[in-house]
LOKOL-221391 format. One line per 10 residues: for each residue x, y, z of N, C-alpha, C, O. Coordinates in Angstrom, 1 decimal, decimal comma. Each point is the difference from the previous one (the first is absolute). Example, Ala and Ser with C-alpha at 12.3 -4.5 7.8 and 13.67 -1.06 7.14 Angstrom:
<pts>
13,2/-5,7/7,8/-0,9/1,2/0,0/0,9/1,2/0,0/1,0/0,0/0,7; -1,4/1,1/-1,4/0,9/1,1/0,0/-0,8/1,1/0,8/0,5/1,1/0,1
</pts>
This chain:
<pts>
-7,3/26,5/36,3/0,7/-1,0/-0,1/1,1/-0,2/-0,6/1,0/-0,7/0,4; -1,0/1,5/-1,7/1,0/-0,1/-0,9/1,4/0,8/0,4/1,1/-0,3/-0,1; -1,7/1,4/0,6/0,9/1,0/1,0/0,8/-0,4/1,0/1,1/0,5/0,2; -1,6/-1,4/0,5/0,5/-0,7/1,2/1,0/-1,1/-0,5/1,1/0,0/0,5; -1,4/-0,7/-1,4/0,8/-1,0/-0,6/1,3/0,7/-0,6/1,1/-0,4/0,3; -1,4/1,4/-1,0/1,0/0,4/-0,9/1,1/1,1/0,8/1,1/0,4/-0,3; -1,8/0,1/1,5/0,9/0,7/0,8/1,0/-1,0/1,0/1,1/0,2/0,5; -1,8/-1,3/-0,4/1,0/-1,2/0,8/1,1/-0,5/-0,6/1,1/-0,3/0,5; -1,5/0,1/-2,1/1,1/-0,6/-0,6/0,7/1,1/-1,0/0,8/-0,5/-0,7; -1,0/2,0/0,7/0,5/0,8/-0,9/1,8/0,0/0,2/0,8/0,2/-1,0
-0,2/-0,5/2,2/1,5/0,1/-0,3/0,3/-1,3/-0,9/0,7/0,3/-1,0; -1,1/-1,5/1,2/0,1/-1,2/-1,0/-0,2/0,3/-1,3/0,7/-0,4/-0,9; -2,0/1,2/0,7/-0,3/0,1/-1,4/1,1/1,2/-0,5/0,4/0,0/-1,2; -0,1/0,6/1,8/1,1/1,4/-0,3/1,4/-0,7/-0,2/0,8/0,3/-0,9; -0,6/-0,9/1,7/1,5/-0,7/-0,2/0,1/-1,1/-1,1/0,9/0,0/-0,8; -2,0/-1,0/0,8/-0,1/-0,7/-1,1/0,0/0,5/-1,5/0,6/-0,5/-0,9; -1,3/1,5/0,8/-0,3/0,9/-1,6/1,0/0,8/0,0/0,6/-0,2/-1,0; 0,1/1,2/1,7/0,8/1,0/-0,2/1,1/-0,6/-0,9/0,2/0,7/-1,0; 0,4/-1,7/1,1/1,2/-0,5/-0,7/-0,4/-0,1/-1,3/0,7/0,6/-0,8; -1,9/-1,3/0,4/-0,4/-0,7/-1,4/-0,6/1,6/-0,5/0,3/0,3/-1,1
-1,0/0,6/1,8/-0,5/0,9/-0,5/1,0/1,2/-0,6/-0,2/0,6/-1,1; 1,0/-0,5/1,8/1,3/0,8/-0,6/0,4/-0,4/-1,4/0,0/0,9/-0,9; 0,3/-2,3/0,7/0,4/-0,2/-1,3/-0,9/0,0/-1,0/0,1/0,4/-1,2; -1,3/-1,0/1,8/-1,3/-0,2/-1,1/-1,1/0,7/0,6/-0,4/-0,8/0,8; -0,2/1,8/-0,8/-0,9/0,7/0,3/-1,3/-0,4/-0,3/-1,0/0,1/0,7; 0,8/-0,7/-2,0/-1,0/-0,4/-0,6/-0,7/-1,6/0,7/-1,1/-0,4/-0,3; 1,9/-0,1/1,1/-0,3/-1,2/0,6/-0,7/0,4/1,3/-0,4/-0,9/0,7; 0,2/2,2/-0,4/-1,0/0,2/1,0/-1,3/-0,3/-0,4/-0,9/-0,3/0,9; 0,6/0,4/-2,0/-1,3/-0,5/-0,6/-0,4/-1,3/0,5/-1,1/-0,1/0,5; 1,9/-0,9/-0,7/0,0/-1,3/0,3/-0,3/0,0/1,6/-1,1/-0,6/0,2
1,7/1,1/0,8/-0,6/0,2/1,4/-1,6/0,6/0,1/-0,8/-0,6/0,7; 0,5/1,6/-1,3/-1,3/0,7/-0,3/-0,8/-1,2/-0,1/-0,9/-0,3/0,8; 1,1/-0,4/-2,0/-1,0/-1,1/-0,4/-0,1/-0,9/1,0/-1,1/-0,4/0,5; 2,2/0,0/-0,1/-0,1/-1,3/0,8/-0,9/0,7/1,5/-0,9/-0,6/0,5; 1,3/1,7/-0,1/-0,5/0,7/1,5/-1,6/0,0/-0,3/-0,9/-0,4/0,8; 0,7/0,9/-2,0/-1,9/0,1/-0,2/-0,1/-1,6/-0,2/-0,9/-0,5/0,7; 1,3/-0,2/-1,4/-0,6/-1,1/-0,3/-0,2/-0,8/1,6/-1,0/-0,8/0,1; 1,7/1,0/1,0/-0,1/-0,4/1,5/-1,0/0,7/0,7/-0,5/-0,6/0,9; 0,2/2,0/-1,3/-0,9/0,6/0,9/-1,2/0,4/-0,6/-0,9/0,7/0,5; 0,8/-1,2/-1,7/-1,3/0,1/-0,8/-0,7/1,5/-0,2/-1,1/0,2/-0,3
2,2/0,8/0,6/-0,4/1,5/-0,3/1,1/0,8/-0,7/1,1/0,2/0,6; -1,3/0,3/-1,7/0,9/1,0/-0,8/0,2/1,2/0,8/1,2/0,5/0,1; -2,2/0,0/0,5/0,2/1,3/0,7/0,6/-0,3/1,3/0,7/1,0/0,4; -0,8/-1,9/0,5/0,9/-0,4/1,0/1,3/-0,1/-0,2/0,8/0,3/0,9; -0,4/-0,9/-2,3/1,1/-0,2/-0,4/0,8/1,4/-0,5/1,2/0,0/0,1; -1,9/0,8/-0,4/0,5/1,5/-0,4/0,3/0,4/1,3/1,2/0,5/0,2; -2,0/-0,5/0,6/0,1/0,8/1,5/1,2/-0,6/0,9/0,6/0,7/0,8; -0,2/-1,9/-1,1/1,0/-0,8/0,8/1,3/0,0/-0,6/1,0/0,2/0,7; -0,9/-0,4/-2,1/1,1/-0,1/-0,7/0,8/1,2/-0,9/1,2/0,1/-0,2; -2,3/0,7/-0,3/0,7/1,1/-0,6/0,8/1,1/0,8/0,7/0,9/-0,6
-1,0/-1,0/1,9/0,9/0,8/1,0/1,3/-0,5/-0,2/1,0/0,8/-0,3; -0,8/-2,0/0,6/1,3/-0,9/0,0/0,5/0,1/-1,2/1,3/-0,2/0,0; -1,8/0,5/-1,2/0,6/0,1/-1,2/0,6/1,3/0,0/1,2/0,2/-0,5; -2,0/0,8/1,0/0,9/1,4/0,0/1,0/0,2/0,9/0,9/0,8/-0,2; -1,0/-1,7/1,5/1,1/-0,1/0,9/1,2/-0,8/-0,7/1,1/0,4/0,2; -1,3/-1,2/-0,8/1,1/-0,8/-0,8/1,0/0,7/-1,0/1,1/-0,2/-0,3; -2,1/1,4/-0,1/0,8/0,6/-0,9/-0,6/-0,1/-1,6/0,5/0,6/-1,0; -1,3/-1,2/0,9/-0,9/-0,3/-1,3/-0,4/1,3/-0,5/-0,6/0,7/0,8; 0,9/-0,1/-2,2/-0,5/1,2/-0,2/-1,5/-0,1/-0,2/-0,7/-1,1/-0,2; 0,2/2,2/0,3/-1,4/-0,1/0,0/-0,8/-0,3/-1,2/-1,1/-0,4/0,0
1,9/0,6/-1,2/-0,6/-0,2/-1,4/0,0/-1,8/0,0/-0,7/-0,5/-0,8; 1,5/-0,1/1,5/0,0/-1,6/-0,4/-1,1/-0,5/0,9/-0,7/-0,9/-0,3; 0,7/1,7/1,5/-1,2/-0,4/0,6/-1,2/0,1/-0,4/-0,9/-0,8/0,4; 0,6/2,1/-1,4/-1,2/0,2/-0,6/-0,2/-1,3/-0,8/-1,0/-0,7/0,0; 2,1/0,4/-0,8/-0,1/-1,1/-1,1/-0,1/-1,3/0,3/-0,3/-0,9/-0,8; 0,5/0,6/2,5/-0,3/-1,3/0,5/-1,2/0,0/0,6/-0,5/-1,0/0,5; -0,3/2,2/-0,5/-1,3/0,1/0,6/-1,0/-1,1/-0,4/-0,7/-0,5/0,9; 0,4/-0,1/-2,2/-0,9/-1,2/-0,3/0,5/-1,2/0,7/-0,7/-1,0/0,3; 1,7/1,1/0,0/0,7/-1,4/0,6/-0,7/-0,6/1,4/-0,1/-1,2/0,3; -0,5/2,5/0,5/-0,7/0,0/1,2/-1,4/-1,1/-0,3/-0,5/-0,5/1,0
0,0/0,3/-2,4/-1,0/-0,9/0,1/0,0/-1,5/-0,3/-0,4/-0,5/-1,0; 1,0/0,0/2,0/0,2/-1,4/-0,1/-0,7/-0,7/0,7/0,4/-1,2/0,3; -1,5/1,7/0,2/-1,2/-0,5/0,9/-0,8/-1,0/-0,8/-0,9/-0,6/0,5; 1,1/0,4/-1,8/-0,9/-0,7/-0,9/0,5/-1,5/0,2/-0,8/-0,9/-0,2; 2,0/0,5/0,6/0,6/-1,5/0,1/-1,0/-0,7/0,6/-0,8/-0,8/-0,7; 0,7/1,0/1,8/-0,9/-0,9/1,0/-1,4/0,3/-0,5/0,0/1,3/-0,2; -1,0/-1,7/0,0/-1,4/0,5/-0,5/-0,7/0,3/1,3/-0,3/-0,8/0,9; -0,1/2,2/-1,0/-0,8/0,8/1,0/-1,2/-0,1/-0,1/-0,5/-1,0/-0,6; -0,4/2,0/1,4/-1,2/0,2/-0,2/-0,6/0,2/-1,6/-0,9/-0,7/-0,5; 1,3/1,5/0,2/-0,2/0,5/-1,6/0,0/-1,1/-0,7/-1,1/-0,3/-0,6
2,2/-0,4/0,4/0,2/-1,0/-0,9/-1,1/-1,0/0,2/-0,8/-0,4/-0,9; 0,9/-0,1/2,0/-0,8/-1,2/0,4/-1,6/0,4/-0,4/-0,7/-0,8/-0,5; 0,3/1,9/0,7/-1,3/0,8/-0,4/-0,3/-0,2/-1,6/-1,0/-0,5/-0,5; 2,2/1,1/0,0/-0,2/0,1/-1,5/-0,3/-1,5/-0,6/-0,8/-0,2/-0,9; 1,6/-0,9/1,7/0,0/-1,4/-0,5/-1,4/-0,4/0,0/-0,5/-0,5/-1,0; -0,1/0,7/2,1/-1,3/-0,3/0,5/-1,3/0,5/-1,1/-0,8/-0,6/-0,5; 1,2/1,9/0,6/-1,1/0,3/-0,9/0,1/0,3/-1,5/-0,8/0,8/-0,5; 1,8/-1,4/-0,2/0,2/0,1/-1,3/-0,3/-1,5/-0,1/0,7/-0,8/0,6; -1,7/0,5/-1,4/-1,0/-1,2/-0,4/1,0/-0,6/-1,2/0,3/-1,2/0,2; 0,1/1,8/-1,1/0,7/-0,8/-1,1/1,0/-1,3/0,4/0,2/-1,0/-0,7
0,4/1,3/1,9/1,1/-0,9/0,1/1,5/0,3/-0,2/0,8/-0,7/0,7; -0,4/1,5/-1,6/1,1/0,4/-0,6/0,7/0,6/1,0/1,2/0,0/-0,1; -1,8/0,7/1,3/0,8/0,5/0,9/0,1/-1,0/1,5/-1,0/-0,3/0,7; 2,0/-0,2/-0,5/0,2/-1,1/1,1/1,0/0,4/0,7/0,9/0,7/-0,3; -1,1/-1,4/1,4/1,3/-0,4/1,1/0,6/-1,4/-0,1/-0,7/-0,9/0,3; 2,0/0,6/-0,7/0,3/-1,2/-0,1/0,1/-1,0/1,1/-0,5/0,4/1,0; 1,0/-1,5/-0,9/-0,1/-0,8/1,0/1,4/0,6/0,9/0,0/0,0/1,3; 1,0/0,4/-1,8/1,4/0,7/0,9/-0,5/1,2/0,5/0,7/0,6/0,8; -1,9/-0,1/-0,9/-0,4/1,4/0,7/0,7/1,2/-0,7/-0,6/1,0/-0,4; 1,9/-1,0/0,2/0,8/0,8/-0,5/0,1/0,1/-1,7/0,8/0,7/-0,6
-1,9/-1,7/0,0/0,2/-0,1/-1,5/-1,3/0,4/-0,4/-0,9/-0,8/-0,2; 0,5/2,2/0,2/-1,2/0,4/-0,1/-0,2/0,8/-1,4/1,1/0,3/-0,5; -2,4/0,1/-0,1/0,0/0,8/-1,3/0,3/1,3/0,2/-0,3/0,8/-1,0; 0,9/-0,4/2,0/0,4/1,6/0,3/1,8/0,1/0,1/0,5/1,1/0,2; 0,0/-2,2/-0,5/1,6/0,1/0,2/0,5/0,8/-1,3/0,6/1,1/0,1; -0,8/-1,8/-1,4/0,7/0,5/-1,0/-0,2/1,6/-0,2/0,9/0,8/0,0; -2,5/-0,4/-0,2/-0,4/1,2/0,0/0,7/1,1/0,9/0,3/1,1/-0,4; -0,2/-1,5/1,6/0,5/0,6/1,2/1,5/0,4/-0,2/0,4/1,2/0,0; 0,5/-2,3/-0,3/1,2/-0,2/-0,2/0,4/1,5/-1,4/0,6/1,0/0,2; -1,2/-1,5/-1,3/0,1/1,0/-0,9/-0,5/1,4/0,1/0,5/0,8/-0,8
-1,5/-0,4/1,8/-0,3/1,1/0,5/1,2/0,6/0,4/0,6/0,9/-0,5; -0,4/-1,5/1,7/1,3/0,4/0,8/1,3/0,3/-0,7/0,5/1,1/0,1; 0,0/-2,1/-0,7/1,2/0,6/-1,1/-0,2/0,8/-1,0/1,1/0,6/-0,3; -2,2/-0,4/-0,3/-0,1/0,9/-0,9/-0,3/1,4/0,5/0,4/1,0/-0,6; -1,1/-1,0/1,8/-0,1/1,5/0,7/1,8/0,2/0,4/0,6/1,1/-0,3; 0,0/-2,0/1,1/1,3/0,3/0,3/1,0/0,5/-1,2/0,8/0,8/0,2; -1,0/-1,5/-1,3/0,8/0,6/-1,2/-0,6/1,0/-0,5/0,9/0,8/-0,4; -2,1/-0,2/0,3/-0,8/1,1/-0,2/0,8/0,8/0,6/0,6/0,9/-0,6; -0,6/-1,0/1,7/0,2/1,1/1,3/1,4/0,2/0,0/0,4/1,1/0,4; 0,6/-2,1/-0,9/1,3/0,6/-0,1/0,4/1,0/-1,0/0,8/0,9/0,3
-1,4/-1,3/-1,7/-0,1/0,8/-1,1/-0,5/1,5/0,2/0,6/1,0/-0,4; -1,9/-1,0/1,0/-0,4/1,3/0,4/0,6/0,8/1,0/0,0/1,3/0,0; 0,8/-2,0/1,0/1,0/0,7/0,7/1,4/0,7/-0,6/0,5/1,1/0,3; -0,2/-1,9/-1,4/1,1/0,6/-0,9/-0,2/1,2/-0,6/0,9/0,8/-0,2; -2,5/-0,8/-0,1/-0,5/1,1/-0,6/0,2/1,3/1,2/0,8/1,0/0,0; -1,8/-1,2/0,7/-0,3/0,9/1,3/1,2/0,4/0,5/0,4/1,2/0,0; 0,5/-2,3/0,7/1,0/0,6/0,9/1,1/0,1/-0,7/0,9/0,6/0,6; -0,6/-1,0/-1,7/1,2/0,1/-0,7/1,2/-0,7/0,8/1,0/0,7/0,0; -0,8/-1,8/0,5/1,0/-0,5/0,9/0,6/-1,1/-0,6/0,9/-0,5/0,6
</pts>
């Protein structure tokens, strides 16, 4: 279903992102994060958007650095988060009354940001670009 959706709107995505990505290629990470947040699948996000990143001319090194950004599926609590909240009896893990203010937000953002920054420094060493 993601492939059908993406293929239908690929010209729109390509046109709207191409001008921004030429000047600021790291903003493609925001698109990766937003897309994964909507479709709840990091692997579907990679399959749909990484080829677009290549076709837009983003260097492969930057795409590798931005790979952690495809993990935005934690924003809206899914089966794993809800199950953890139910099974964890101490009460410290919970979902707030606004649904998107749950116990997994802060650690997940720290993980994605630190993984992206670490990937940047590792790519500087490995690819030397």
